[in-house]
C-alpha positions as CSV (number, residue, x, y, z in Angstrom):
1,M,0.0,0.0,0.0
2,R,2.9,2.4,0.7
3,N,4.0,2.3,-2.9
4,R,0.5,3.2,-4.1
5,I,0.1,6.3,-2.0
6,P,2.8,8.3,-3.9
7,A,1.3,7.2,-7.3
8,V,-2.2,8.4,-6.3
9,V,-0.9,11.6,-4.7
10,G,1.3,12.3,-7.8
11,T,-1.7,11.8,-10.0
12,V,-3.8,14.1,-7.9
13,V,-1.1,16.8,-8.1
14,L,-0.7,16.2,-11.9
15,V,-4.4,16.7,-12.5
16,A,-4.5,19.8,-10.2
17,V,-1.5,21.4,-12.0
18,A,-2.8,20.6,-15.4
19,A,-6.2,22.0,-14.6
20,A,-4.7,25.1,-13.2
21,G,-2.6,25.7,-16.3
22,C,0.5,26.8,-14.4
23,A,2.4,29.3,-16.5
24,G,6.1,28.8,-16.2
25,G,5.8,25.2,-15.1
26,I,6.2,23.5,-11.8
27,S,8.6,21.1,-10.3
28,L,7.8,18.8,-7.3
29,R,11.1,17.0,-6.9
30,D,13.3,16.0,-3.9
31,E,17.1,16.4,-3.7
32,N,17.5,13.1,-5.5
33,G,15.5,14.1,-8.5
34,T,12.5,11.9,-7.5
35,G,9.1,13.5,-8.4
36,I,7.3,15.2,-11.2
37,S,7.8,18.3,-13.3
38,I,5.6,20.1,-15.8
39,D,7.2,22.8,-17.9
40,E,5.5,25.8,-19.5
41,N,4.8,23.8,-22.7
42,G,2.8,21.2,-20.8
43,D,5.6,18.6,-21.1
44,I,5.5,16.2,-18.2
45,S,8.5,14.4,-16.6
46,V,8.3,11.8,-13.9
47,G,11.3,10.2,-12.4
48,N,12.7,8.3,-9.4
49,G,16.2,9.8,-9.6
50,E,17.4,7.0,-11.9
51,T,14.7,6.5,-14.5
52,E,12.8,9.3,-16.2
53,L,9.6,9.1,-18.2
54,E,8.6,12.1,-20.4
55,I,5.4,12.9,-22.1
56,S,5.5,15.9,-24.4
57,G,2.5,18.3,-24.6
58,D,2.8,18.3,-28.4
59,G,2.6,14.5,-28.6
60,E,6.3,13.9,-29.1
61,G,7.8,11.3,-26.8
62,A,4.5,9.5,-26.5
63,S,4.1,6.1,-28.1
64,D,1.3,3.8,-28.9
65,G,-1.4,6.4,-29.2
66,G,-0.7,8.4,-26.0
67,A,0.7,5.6,-23.9
68,V,4.2,5.5,-22.4
69,V,5.0,1.9,-21.4
70,T,7.7,0.5,-19.1
71,D,8.1,-3.0,-17.7
72,E,6.0,-2.1,-14.7
73,L,3.7,0.8,-15.7
74,I,1.5,2.1,-18.4
75,N,1.0,5.9,-18.4
76,V,-1.8,7.2,-20.7
77,A,-2.0,11.0,-21.2
78,T,-4.4,12.2,-23.9
79,D,-7.3,14.5,-24.3
80,G,-10.2,13.1,-26.4
81,G,-7.9,10.3,-27.8
82,T,-8.4,6.6,-28.1
83,V,-5.8,4.2,-26.6
84,V,-5.8,0.4,-26.7
85,H,-3.1,-1.5,-24.9
86,D,-2.3,-4.8,-23.3
87,C,-1.9,-4.3,-19.5
88,G,0.3,-7.4,-19.2
89,G,0.3,-7.5,-15.4
90,R,1.4,-3.8,-15.1
91,S,-0.2,-0.9,-13.2
92,A,-1.8,1.8,-15.3
93,N,-2.3,5.6,-14.9
94,V,-4.8,7.3,-17.1
95,V,-4.6,11.1,-17.0
96,A,-7.0,12.4,-19.6
97,N,-10.2,14.2,-20.5
98,G,-12.8,12.8,-22.8
99,A,-10.6,9.8,-23.7
100,T,-11.6,6.2,-24.5
101,V,-9.0,3.8,-23.1
102,T,-9.0,0.0,-23.4
103,L,-6.6,-2.0,-21.3
104,N,-6.8,-5.7,-22.2
105,G,-5.7,-8.4,-19.9
106,S,-4.7,-8.2,-16.2
107,C,-3.7,-5.0,-14.5
108,V,-2.5,-4.5,-11.0
109,L,-3.5,-1.0,-10.0
110,V,-5.5,1.2,-12.4
111,T,-5.7,4.9,-11.5
112,V,-8.0,7.2,-13.7
113,A,-7.8,11.0,-13.3
114,G,-9.5,13.7,-15.3
115,S,-13.1,13.9,-16.5
116,G,-15.4,12.4,-19.0
117,N,-13.2,9.3,-19.7
118,Q,-14.4,5.8,-20.5
119,V,-11.9,3.2,-19.4
120,S,-12.3,-0.6,-20.0
121,V,-10.0,-2.9,-18.1
122,G,-9.8,-6.7,-18.6
123,S,-9.2,-7.2,-14.8
124,A,-7.6,-5.3,-12.0
125,T,-6.7,-5.8,-8.4
126,E,-7.5,-2.2,-7.5
127,V,-9.2,0.7,-9.3
128,N,-8.8,4.3,-8.1
129,V,-10.8,7.1,-9.8
130,L,-10.2,10.8,-9.3
131,G,-12.0,13.6,-11.1
132,S,-15.5,13.6,-12.4
133,D,-17.9,11.8,-14.8
134,N,-15.5,9.0,-15.5
135,T,-16.8,5.5,-16.3
136,V,-14.5,2.5,-15.6
137,Y,-15.5,-1.0,-16.6
138,Y,-13.8,-4.2,-15.6
139,A,-14.5,-7.4,-17.6
140,S,-13.7,-9.8,-14.8
141,G,-12.7,-10.0,-11.2
142,N,-13.7,-8.1,-8.1
143,P,-11.3,-5.1,-7.7
144,V,-11.0,-2.9,-4.7
145,I,-12.5,0.4,-5.8
146,T,-11.7,3.9,-4.5
147,D,-13.7,6.8,-5.9
148,L,-12.3,10.2,-4.8
149,G,-14.3,12.2,-7.3
150,S,-17.9,13.0,-8.3
151,G,-20.2,11.4,-10.8
152,N,-17.9,8.5,-11.5
153,T,-19.1,5.0,-12.2
154,V,-17.1,1.8,-11.8
155,E,-18.9,-1.4,-12.8
156,Q,-18.4,-4.8,-14.4
157,G,-18.8,-4.7,-18.2
158,G,-17.0,-2.9,-21.0
159,D,-15.2,-4.2,-24.1
160,A,-11.7,-5.1,-22.7
161,A,-10.5,-8.7,-23.0
162,P,-10.0,-10.3,-19.6
């Protein structure tokens, strides 16, 4: 659970910063370089001091239709886009507005932040939803659900393959 708290807090901060449209950017990093940065162009950088993931506000640096994928994590960042990916036992963060995201297969932790998203997951151990008017479907299983927003729906169904 301790490893999930920073991911959820980081996602909340990311959504708050993106929604506020911080001119000049913001950096929330410790002395080791661990944390998150958003520059004045909307480019997002997340790192642990050793590994850095970057998502460019102009779409550069993203792969697979708005998803940046590592061995352990899928980060989806898109507005109004459609992303289909195999979860492959990874955790997934979806930070978007008005997006349609399908994560086939088994996910560990799925965190959805933003508004008006439709996310279909094959299965997940845990689903966290932040923001408003998001719909999250899971094809199988019985995930632990945490809804920290308003008007969100999490229910069995959707079109993701288990």
